C-alpha positions as CSV (number, residue, x, y, z in Angstrom):
1,M,-0.2,-0.2,0.0
2,D,2.3,2.5,0.7
3,E,4.4,1.7,-2.8
4,M,1.5,2.3,-4.2
5,E,1.0,5.4,-3.1
6,R,4.9,6.4,-3.4
7,M,3.8,5.4,-7.4
8,S,0.7,7.6,-7.3
9,S,2.8,10.3,-5.9
10,G,0.4,10.2,-2.7
11,W,-2.3,10.5,-5.1
12,W,-3.7,7.2,-3.7
13,R,-3.3,4.8,-1.4
14,P,-5.5,2.0,-1.4
15,S,-7.0,0.5,1.9
16,P,-6.3,-2.8,2.8
17,G,-10.2,-3.0,2.4
18,S,-9.7,-3.2,-1.2
19,V,-5.7,-4.4,-1.5
20,Y,-6.2,-7.6,0.3
21,P,-9.2,-9.0,-1.2
22,L,-6.8,-8.8,-4.6
23,L,-3.9,-10.3,-3.4
24,D,-6.0,-13.2,-2.0
25,E,-7.5,-13.8,-5.3
26,L,-4.1,-14.0,-6.4
27,T,-3.4,-16.5,-4.6
28,R,-6.1,-18.7,-4.9
29,E,-5.4,-17.9,-8.6
30,G,-1.4,-19.5,-8.2
31,V,-0.4,-15.7,-9.3
32,T,0.9,-15.0,-5.7
33,R,1.7,-16.9,-2.7
34,R,2.3,-15.6,1.1
35,R,5.8,-15.7,2.8
36,E,6.4,-16.5,6.2
37,D,6.6,-12.7,7.1
38,G,3.1,-12.1,5.8
39,R,4.0,-10.4,2.7
40,F,3.0,-11.9,-0.7
41,E,5.1,-12.4,-3.7
42,L,4.6,-13.1,-7.4
43,I,5.3,-17.1,-7.8
44,D,7.9,-18.2,-11.0
45,S,4.6,-18.4,-13.2
46,G,3.0,-15.3,-12.0
47,M,6.8,-13.9,-12.8
48,S,6.6,-15.3,-16.5
49,G,2.9,-14.5,-17.6
50,G,2.0,-18.2,-17.2
51,S,-1.5,-18.6,-18.2
52,W,-2.3,-15.8,-16.1
53,H,-3.6,-12.5,-18.0
54,F,-5.1,-10.2,-16.1
55,G,-8.6,-8.9,-17.6
56,A,-8.6,-11.6,-20.2
57,P,-12.1,-12.3,-21.4
58,G,-13.3,-15.7,-20.3
59,P,-15.8,-17.7,-19.0
60,R,-16.7,-16.5,-15.9
61,S,-19.1,-17.6,-12.7
62,A,-21.4,-15.9,-10.6
63,A,-18.8,-16.0,-7.6
64,D,-16.4,-14.5,-10.0
65,A,-18.7,-11.7,-10.8
66,V,-19.6,-11.2,-6.9
67,R,-16.0,-11.2,-5.9
68,E,-15.0,-9.0,-9.1
69,L,-18.1,-6.2,-7.4
70,G,-16.7,-6.4,-4.2
71,A,-13.3,-5.3,-5.4
72,L,-14.5,-2.3,-7.5
73,T,-17.0,-1.2,-4.6
74,A,-13.5,-1.0,-2.1
75,Y,-12.3,1.1,-4.9
76,L,-15.0,3.4,-5.3
77,E,-14.9,3.3,-1.2
78,D,-11.0,4.6,-1.1
79,L,-12.0,6.5,-4.1
80,G,-15.1,8.4,-1.5
81,R,-13.0,8.3,1.5
82,A,-9.7,9.9,-0.5
83,D,-12.1,12.8,-2.4
84,P,-15.6,12.8,-1.5
85,K,-16.3,14.8,-5.1
86,A,-14.2,12.0,-7.0
87,L,-17.7,9.8,-7.7
88,G,-19.8,13.0,-8.4
89,D,-21.3,13.1,-11.8
90,T,-20.9,9.5,-11.6
91,L,-23.0,8.9,-8.7
92,P,-26.6,8.7,-11.2
93,A,-25.0,5.4,-12.6
94,L,-23.7,4.2,-8.9
95,R,-27.4,4.6,-8.2
96,A,-28.9,3.3,-11.0
97,T,-26.5,0.0,-10.8
98,V,-27.2,-0.7,-6.7
99,E,-30.7,-0.4,-7.9
100,R,-30.2,-3.1,-10.4
101,L,-28.1,-5.2,-8.0
102,T,-31.0,-5.2,-5.2
103,R,-33.5,-6.3,-7.6
104,L,-31.1,-9.2,-8.3
105,A,-30.4,-10.4,-4.9
106,Q,-34.0,-10.6,-4.2
């Protein structure tokens, strides 16, 4: 998280709620592993590209989509905390999406 903040020149500091779910997903997919000291690292196949391609289209399950929604929600939460005005023009679309998801979950 510190490195992400440094790389963005202080513009964005992700929260544990957005970083750790992503790291857990990458570990389940065999791209990273958790070291004994608790830090994460890419495994050899993750470094060489292996069979994992970030953002590549392919078959998805409902569980995959829900996990992705969770990660995107964490991103929006972080963005809103860092700059409450950042979501500004997107709020109507966000509310419409919330309504659609609420209907889907009933």
